[in-house]
N, C-alpha and C positions, 0 to 999 in steps of 0.2 A: 504493500500500500504506500502510495506517495504522500508525503507531508504537504501541508498547505504552502510552505515556501517553495518546495519543489514544483508544485503545480503552478505557482505564480511564475516561476522561472520558465517553465514549459510554455506558458502563455506568451511570454516575451519571445521565446524561440519561434513560436508559431507566427508572431508578427514579422519577425526577421525573415522567416522562410517565405512568407507571402510576398514581401516586398522584393526579395531576391528574385522570385519568379516573375513578378510584375516588371521589375527593372529589365530583366532579360527579354521581355516581349513588348516593352513600352512603345517602341517606334511602330511596330506592327499594329498595336492597339490604337495608337494615335491616328495612323493612316485610316483605319476603319471608321473611327469616329468622325474624322474630317470628311470622308466620302459620304458618310451617313447612309451607307448602303450595305445591306446584309449584316447588320450589326449583331443580330442574334447568333449567327453561325461564327462570325469572325471575332467576336469579343465576348458577348454575354454568356454563351454556352461554355466558354472557358473560365470566365471570371466567377460565375456562380459556385461551382464546386470548390474552387480554391478558397473563396470566402467562407464557405460552409466548414472547411477544415479548421479555420480559425475560430469561428463562432457561428453556429447555425441560425442565430437570430439576426444576422445582418441582412439588410436590404441595400440597394444601391440605385443611384440616379447618375446618368451620364449626359453631358452636354458639351457644347463648343462655343467659346467666346473669342471672336477674332481668330488668333492663332494658338489659343490655349484650350486644351481639352480639360474638362472638369469631371472628377469622380467624387460624388457625395456618398459617404457611408451613413446610412440612416437606420434607425431601429423602430421606426413608426411610433415614436413617442413612448415606448416602453421604458419606464424610468430605470428599472433594474439592469437594462442593457446599455444605457447611455455611456457609462464609463468605458466599455469595451470598444465602442466606436471612437471615442476620444483617444484612447490609447493606441489603437491601430493607426489612426491618422498622425498622431504624434511621432510614431516610429517610421513614418514614410520618408524615403530619401528625396532629395531634390532631383527631379527628372526633367529634362528639357521638354517644353511643350505641355506639361501637365500641372494641374493644381488639384490638391486633395483636400477635401472638406469633411469635417466630422459633423454630422447632423444637418438637416435642411436649414440653410441660412435664412435670415429675415430678408424679405424682398421689399416690404414697406408699401407705400401708396402706389407704386408703379404696377403692382400686380392686378390683373383682372382675370378671374377664373370663370370659365363657362362649363357647366355640367348639366346634362339632361335638358339643354336648351335654356337654362337659367344662368344669368350673369351674377357674379359676386364680386363686389369691389367696394372701395371706400366711399363711393357715392350712394350706394343703396344699403349700406350697413352703418349702424350707429350702436351705441351701448349706454348702459347706466349701471351704477353699482348699488347693491343692496347692503346696507350696514345693519349690524345687530349689536346691541349692548352686551349680549351674552358672548358673542364671538367677534370682538372688535378688530382683531388682526386678520380675519378671514377676508380674502378677496373673492367676492361673490358677484359675478358679472352676468348681466343679461344682454344678449346681442339682439338687435331689432332689425329684421330684414324687411325692407320697404315693399318688396313684391311678394309678400306672404300669401300662400294659398293653403287653407286648412287641410284640404284633401292631400296635399303633398308635404305635410309637415316633417315626416321622417326623412325624406330626401333632402329637404331644405336644411334641416339640422346637420345632416352629413356634409352637405355642400359648404355650409358656413364653417364647420370645424376644419375641413380640408383647406378652405381659404385661409383661416387663421393660422394654420400650421405653416403656411408659406408667408403670410403677412408678418407674423411675429417671429417666425423661426421655430424649429422643433423644440429646442431647449427651453425657450421662454414659455411656449404654450404648455409644455409638460410640467414645468416646475414653478411658474409664477402665479398661475390662477388656480384658486382652490375649487370654485364651483362655477359652472357655466350653464346658461339656459339660452334658448333661441325662441323668439316669439315674433309675431307680427305687430305692426303699429297699434292695432286696436287693443292688444293685450298688454301694452307697455304701461308700467306703473311708476316710472321715474322720469326725470328730465333727461332727454336724449343728449348724448355727447357725441360729437363727430368722431368717427373712427380714427381720424388723423391724430387725435390726442391720446389714443390708447397707450402707445409706448411711453409717452411722458407720464401718464397716470401710473402705469406699472412701475416705472423707475422711482417715482415719488413714494409709492407704497413700500417698495423694497428698501429704500433709504430709511424710512420710518421704522421698518421692522428691524433692520440691522442695528440702528441706534438704540433700540429698545432692548434687544436680546443678545447682541454680539458679546462673546466672551463668557456668557452665563453657563456655568457648569453645575452639576449636581453630584454630590458624594452620597452614595447609597449604602455605605458600610454599616451605618447604625439604623437603617430603615427596618420597618416591621413588615413581615410577610404573613399572610393568612391563607389557610387552605379552605377550599370550598368543595362541596360535592353536590351534584345534581343528577337527576335521572333523565336520560334521553328518551325519545319517543319509542324506541324499541325495547326499553327497559334496562339497557346497559347503563352503568355508571359513567359520569364524566367527573374526573378529578381535576381540580385547578389550584394553582398556587400563584398569588399575585402580591406585588409590593403595594400594600395599601397606602403607605405614605406617598408614594409616587402618584397613585390614582387620585389623591386629593391635593396634589401640588397645584399651585396657582400660576405656574409659569410654563405650562405645557407647550405653548407655541415656540419656545426656545429650542425644542427638539421636535420639529414638525413632521418628521418622516417616520412612518411605522414600517418596520421590517418584520415580516411574518415568514416563519420557516416551518414546514411540515415534514415530519418523518413518518412514513407509513411503515409500521412494523408488523402488521397482521391484518385481520379483518374483524368485522363486528360479531362474527359468529364464534370466534375462538376465545375462550377464557373471558367471556363477557366483554370482549374488546380491549382487555388490558394486556400489557406486554408481559412476557415471561421474565424470569429473573435475569437472564443474560442480556436480553434486550433492554430491560430497565436500567441495568448497570451501565451499558454502553450509551444509552440516551443521556444519562446524567453526566458521563464523561464528556460527551459532545457539548452539553450545555456549559460545562466548565471551560472547555476549549473556546467556545464562542465568547464567553465573558473575558477570557484572557486576550483574545484577538481584538475584541471591541469593548475596551474598558470604559467605565463611567467617566473617568477624568478626561477622556478624549471626546466625550459627547455621545456615548452610546449607553442607554439605560435599559437594563433587563427588567421589563415590566412583569413578566410572568409566563406561565405555561398552562396548557390544558392537555389532558390525556384521556382518550376514550375512543371507542369504535375503531380501534386499530391505528390511531393517529396520535402522535405527540406534536403539539403546535407550540412554538415559542414566539414571543413578541418582544421586540426591542423598539424603543423610541430613540431617534437618532438626530444629531445635528445636521448630518449630510447623508446623501443616499449612495455615494460612490463606494466608500470602503465596505459597508455591509453587503453591497451587491457583489463585490469581488470575493469576500470571505464566504458568503453563501454559495456562490458559483463553484469555488474550489472545494468546498465541503461536500457539495453534491457529487463532484467527481471522485473525491477520496473515498466516500462511503457508499458508492452506488451498489456494491455487492451486498451490503448489510441492510440498506433501507431504500425505499423509493422516496426521493427527496424532491420537494418543490418549494419555491419561495416567491415572494412578491414584496415590492417596496412601493409605498404610496404615501401621499401627503394627507395628514390628518392632524391639523394644528391643535385641535382641542381634544384629541384622543377620544373621539366619540365611539371609536371601536370598542372601548371598554365601558361604555355607559351601563351595560347590564351588570358588569362586575362591580361597579361603584354602588349599585343599588342593593347588592346582596348583604 
């Protein structure tokens, strides 16, 4: 079994191998992009499997600007994969005629998108913010589409979000806005703000947030933990342990990212969904390893865990999303033979994920 540092080094080697391969073929690929003819066969069919070797969650966009070909590595807004796109591009060599970009960049007001016969641009989109005294740091935006048709609301919402992905850029849309809604003018309940002011608004809100919470850390050594037991719908027990001091903390937005990690050790029909002794011991060892890799003084708080129906689920609240994404990714590789492991990283400034546990 490889250790996490060994897997991290292997990932760096995969970056190097990819760019060595790309560099050996860059002129041929450049010519294919410039001709813009038979791109699938001459470029994409070769690029896709090579990227999959590095990370199967990569996607890509290719374009030509004057005499420069551009390759954008995107993860379609999946927060837990962002760091791997950034690292791949950071490892890229300088190749004549090529520009490499991590994540879809912000295009701004110059973009006009047409989907299913509908145009999306800064002229027919506006927005307003909804504020709440209970969640003052949350950025909750409603986007108003001037050409709204109730019968096509799902398609319009999709179009608006794709437009915003390009307008703001992939990183900004995925990390700066907490809640989004899309409505027509008749359903708008706030004063409409031109879309051209959206980036300035987000920058102002981010500055406020940083000034309020930058540098805030939480020492959990003396915190209190409580155990809970519930009965699931199938009659199996659910055992939980949570840091109750953290659940009642008044500065949760300082650690706005929830990292959730699932270990599947069995199924709901075996031992009432509980792990056997060996699995239980290994799960506890892995939790200790995670706390070692993601300590509280660096901005990673172990909120608690749930065990039941064949799954151990761990929750951490984090200052950033990049390091836990890497730790969990390598952990999944290291222990793939012992457990079926999956994870997610998402923004939840007020830790509403744990509202049910707070009420117990």
